[in-house]
MDTraj code that builds the backbone (N, CA, C; nanometers):
import mdtraj as md
import numpy as np

residues = "MET ILE GLU SER GLY GLU LYS LYS GLU GLU TYR ARG ASP MET THR PRO TYR TRP TYR ARG ARG LEU ASN LYS TYR TYR ASN ARG SER PRO PHE HIS VAL ILE PHE GLN HIS GLY TYR THR ASP LYS ARG ARG ILE GLU LYS THR VAL THR ARG VAL ARG ILE GLY HIS GLY ARG PRO GLU TRP GLY ALA ILE LYS GLY LYS SER TYR TYR VAL LEU GLU LEU LYS".split()
xyz = np.array([
    [-0.8904, 6.5842, -2.4058],
    [-0.7683, 6.5133, -2.4408],
    [-0.7809, 6.3641, -2.4109],
    [-0.8512, 6.3282, -2.3044],
    [-0.8732, 6.1869, -2.2755],
    [-0.9638, 6.1263, -2.3813],
    [-1.0678, 6.2007, -2.4183],
    [-1.1650, 6.1515, -2.5145],
    [-1.1007, 6.1221, -2.6502],
    [-1.0080, 6.2062, -2.6926],
    [-0.9428, 6.1870, -2.8219],
    [-0.8339, 6.0807, -2.8169],
    [-0.7920, 6.0404, -2.6966],
    [-0.6860, 5.9415, -2.6828],
    [-0.5474, 6.0026, -2.6744],
    [-0.5403, 6.1351, -2.6801],
    [-0.4113, 6.2046, -2.6734],
    [-0.3488, 6.1930, -2.5338],
    [-0.4311, 6.2050, -2.4308],
    [-0.3828, 6.1992, -2.2923],
    [-0.3894, 6.0547, -2.2447],
    [-0.2748, 5.9978, -2.2100],
    [-0.2650, 5.8566, -2.1738],
    [-0.2589, 5.8322, -2.0232],
    [-0.2603, 5.9390, -1.9433],
    [-0.2531, 5.9262, -1.7979],
    [-0.3480, 6.0252, -1.7336],
    [-0.3993, 5.9884, -1.6173],
    [-0.4802, 6.0789, -1.5362],
    [-0.4182, 6.0799, -1.3974],
    [-0.4205, 6.1935, -1.3310],
    [-0.3513, 6.2103, -1.2036],
    [-0.4489, 6.2379, -1.0905],
    [-0.4180, 6.1803, -0.9747],
    [-0.4945, 6.2055, -0.8528],
    [-0.3954, 6.2369, -0.7420],
    [-0.4302, 6.3367, -0.6592],
    [-0.3435, 6.3758, -0.5478],
    [-0.3250, 6.2600, -0.4510],
    [-0.2099, 6.2589, -0.3860],
    [-0.1796, 6.1537, -0.2888],
    [-0.2385, 6.1929, -0.1535],
    [-0.3672, 6.1714, -0.1397],
    [-0.4398, 6.2016, -0.0167],
    [-0.5006, 6.0728, 0.0364],
    [-0.5412, 6.0714, 0.1636],
    [-0.6085, 5.9528, 0.2175],
    [-0.7336, 5.9150, 0.1375],
    [-0.8043, 6.0134, 0.0862],
    [-0.9244, 5.9893, 0.0056],
    [-0.8920, 5.8993, -0.1138],
    [-0.7893, 5.9379, -0.1918],
    [-0.7544, 5.8598, -0.3104],
    [-0.6815, 5.7316, -0.2741],
    [-0.6081, 5.7291, -0.1633],
    [-0.5439, 5.6050, -0.1186],
    [-0.6494, 5.4970, -0.0959],
    [-0.7564, 5.5314, -0.0254],
    [-0.8625, 5.4334, 0.0029],
    [-0.9277, 5.3812, -0.1246],
    [-0.9379, 5.4639, -0.2252],
    [-1.0053, 5.4240, -0.3490],
    [-0.9141, 5.3530, -0.4483],
    [-0.7848, 5.3838, -0.4486],
    [-0.6956, 5.3292, -0.5501],
    [-0.6031, 5.2194, -0.5009],
    [-0.5803, 5.2095, -0.3714],
    [-0.4859, 5.1116, -0.3183],
    [-0.5226, 4.9691, -0.3575],
    [-0.6497, 4.9380, -0.3639],
    [-0.6929, 4.8013, -0.3956],
    [-0.6649, 4.7627, -0.5409],
    [-0.6280, 4.8583, -0.6250],
    [-0.6033, 4.8293, -0.7659],
    [-0.4563, 4.8076, -0.8014],
    [-0.3644, 4.8204, -0.7040],
    [-0.2244, 4.7902, -0.7313],
    [-0.2125, 4.6423, -0.7661],
    [-0.1346, 4.6117, -0.8676],
    [-0.1087, 4.4741, -0.9117],
    [-0.2360, 4.3976, -0.9434],
    [-0.3341, 4.4633, -0.9973],
    [-0.4602, 4.3990, -1.0362],
    [-0.4767, 4.4068, -1.1871],
    [-0.5709, 4.3286, -1.2352],
    [-0.6052, 4.3311, -1.3771],
    [-0.6595, 4.4680, -1.4139],
    [-0.6609, 4.4989, -1.5431],
    [-0.7190, 4.6269, -1.5844],
    [-0.8642, 4.6407, -1.5372],
    [-0.9050, 4.7629, -1.5150],
    [-1.0425, 4.7905, -1.4730],
    [-1.0932, 4.9119, -1.5486],
    [-1.2238, 4.9291, -1.5467],
    [-1.2863, 5.0400, -1.6179],
    [-1.3206, 5.1525, -1.5210],
    [-1.3129, 5.2744, -1.5714],
    [-1.3477, 5.3922, -1.4937],
    [-1.4274, 5.4853, -1.5850],
    [-1.5198, 5.5575, -1.5255],
    [-1.5990, 5.6539, -1.6016],
    [-1.5583, 5.7943, -1.5585],
    [-1.5159, 5.8744, -1.6550],
    [-1.4816, 6.0136, -1.6307],
    [-1.6009, 6.0986, -1.6730],
    [-1.6345, 6.1968, -1.5889],
    [-1.7431, 6.2887, -1.6204],
    [-1.6874, 6.4297, -1.6220],
    [-1.7302, 6.5078, -1.7179],
    [-1.6834, 6.6447, -1.7344],
    [-1.7622, 6.7363, -1.6413],
    [-1.7048, 6.7709, -1.5270],
    [-1.7696, 6.8616, -1.4324],
    [-1.8877, 6.7981, -1.3598],
    [-1.9612, 6.8800, -1.2876],
    [-2.0751, 6.8308, -1.2093],
    [-2.2060, 6.8378, -1.2862],
    [-2.2217, 6.9371, -1.3714],
    [-2.3502, 6.9545, -1.4386],
    [-2.3512, 6.8991, -1.5805],
    [-2.2349, 6.8887, -1.6421],
    [-2.2263, 6.8365, -1.7790],
    [-2.2446, 6.6844, -1.7737],
    [-2.3273, 6.6315, -1.8594],
    [-2.3581, 6.4881, -1.8572],
    [-2.2688, 6.4054, -1.9495],
    [-2.1684, 6.4701, -2.0118],
    [-2.0775, 6.3928, -2.0970],
    [-1.9946, 6.2988, -2.0106],
    [-1.9908, 6.1730, -2.0507],
    [-1.9139, 6.0729, -1.9775],
    [-1.8310, 5.9920, -2.0757],
    [-1.7155, 5.9479, -2.0282],
    [-1.6261, 5.8658, -2.1090],
    [-1.5851, 5.7465, -2.0239],
    [-1.5966, 5.6278, -2.0795],
    [-1.5489, 5.5082, -2.0098],
    [-1.4130, 5.4708, -2.0682],
    [-1.3153, 5.4531, -1.9814],
    [-1.1798, 5.4164, -2.0229],
    [-1.1317, 5.2976, -1.9407],
    [-1.0362, 5.2249, -1.9950],
    [-0.9727, 5.1148, -1.9242],
    [-0.8447, 5.1663, -1.8594],
    [-0.8307, 5.1419, -1.7303],
    [-0.7078, 5.1757, -1.6583],
    [-0.6243, 5.0482, -1.6557],
    [-0.5061, 5.0539, -1.7155],
    [-0.4208, 4.9359, -1.7236],
    [-0.3288, 4.9213, -1.6033],
    [-0.3041, 5.0320, -1.5339],
    [-0.2115, 5.0273, -1.4202],
    [-0.2303, 5.1505, -1.3334],
    [-0.2130, 5.1331, -1.2025],
    [-0.2100, 5.2447, -1.1080],
    [-0.0713, 5.2424, -1.0451],
    [-0.0052, 5.3558, -1.0481],
    [0.1294, 5.3650, -0.9901],
    [0.1463, 5.5008, -0.9236],
    [0.2522, 5.5141, -0.8478],
    [0.2882, 5.6429, -0.7883],
    [0.4032, 5.6983, -0.8707],
    [0.3901, 5.8228, -0.9118],
    [0.4951, 5.8829, -0.9930],
    [0.4693, 6.0294, -1.0175],
    [0.5503, 6.0864, -1.1046],
    [0.5387, 6.2266, -1.1424],
    [0.4599, 6.2359, -1.2722],
    [0.3758, 6.3364, -1.2807],
    [0.2953, 6.3558, -1.4000],
    [0.3624, 6.4490, -1.4994],
    [0.3006, 6.4564, -1.6147],
    [0.3503, 6.5433, -1.7207],
    [0.2801, 6.6786, -1.7116],
    [0.3572, 6.7884, -1.7011],
    [0.2961, 6.9217, -1.6899],
    [0.2022, 6.9553, -1.8053],
    [0.2310, 6.9072, -1.9245],
    [0.1437, 6.9368, -2.0385],
    [0.0078, 6.8673, -2.0263],
    [-0.0029, 6.7731, -1.9342],
    [-0.1305, 6.7047, -1.9086],
    [-0.1906, 6.7488, -1.7757],
    [-0.1402, 6.8563, -1.7157],
    [-0.2013, 6.9148, -1.5976],
    [-0.1327, 6.8889, -1.4648],
    [-0.0235, 6.8151, -1.4641],
    [0.0472, 6.7862, -1.3392],
    [0.1398, 6.9027, -1.3025],
    [0.1657, 6.9149, -1.1742],
    [0.2612, 7.0141, -1.1256],
    [0.3995, 6.9495, -1.1271],
    [0.4954, 7.0162, -1.1878],
    [0.6303, 6.9615, -1.2016],
    [0.6899, 6.9287, -1.0647],
    [0.7414, 6.8065, -1.0500],
    [0.8065, 6.7622, -0.9268],
    [0.7134, 6.7069, -0.8214],
    [0.5830, 6.7140, -0.8421],
    [0.4861, 6.6638, -0.7447],
    [0.4531, 6.5182, -0.7742],
    [0.4401, 6.4372, -0.6691],
    [0.4052, 6.2960, -0.6854],
    [0.2527, 6.2802, -0.6861],
    [0.2061, 6.1877, -0.7680],
    [0.0633, 6.1604, -0.7852],
    [0.0384, 6.0104, -0.7898],
    [-0.0878, 5.9744, -0.7730],
    [-0.1328, 5.8434, -0.8170],
    [-0.1556, 5.8605, -0.9654],
    [-0.0886, 5.7799, -1.0460],
    [-0.0992, 5.7907, -1.1907],
    [-0.1836, 5.6737, -1.2418],
    [-0.2917, 5.7056, -1.3094],
    [-0.3775, 5.6046, -1.3712],
    [-0.3397, 5.6004, -1.5184],
    [-0.2797, 5.4891, -1.5612],
    [-0.2415, 5.4742, -1.7003],
    [-0.3622, 5.4249, -1.7787],
    [-0.3965, 5.4985, -1.8846],
    [-0.5176, 5.4716, -1.9618],
    [-0.4850, 5.3990, -2.0916],
    [-0.5771, 5.3100, -2.1302],
    [-0.5610, 5.2369, -2.2560],
    [-0.6278, 5.3153, -2.3662],
])
top = md.Topology()
chain = top.add_chain()
for i, resn in enumerate(residues, 1):
    res = top.add_residue(resn, chain, resSeq=i)
    for name in ("N", "CA", "C"):
        top.add_atom(name, md.element.get_by_symbol(name[0]), res)
traj = md.Trajectory(xyz[None], top)
């Protein structure tokens, strides 16, 4: 869904692990991220993240209803 452009957001749990990695991107210019499909599959997609925010995700894109996430908005 990310590859086709249908999915416009990616979600990460609000854990110390993701806080350390994403906190520095609040209020920053867009940046690039590489998504890889699993550990053994070598397919990779580079996308531009336009914004990182805290919010609720869309269940149709894999989020749990009512749960807060770090939301990476994709271009």
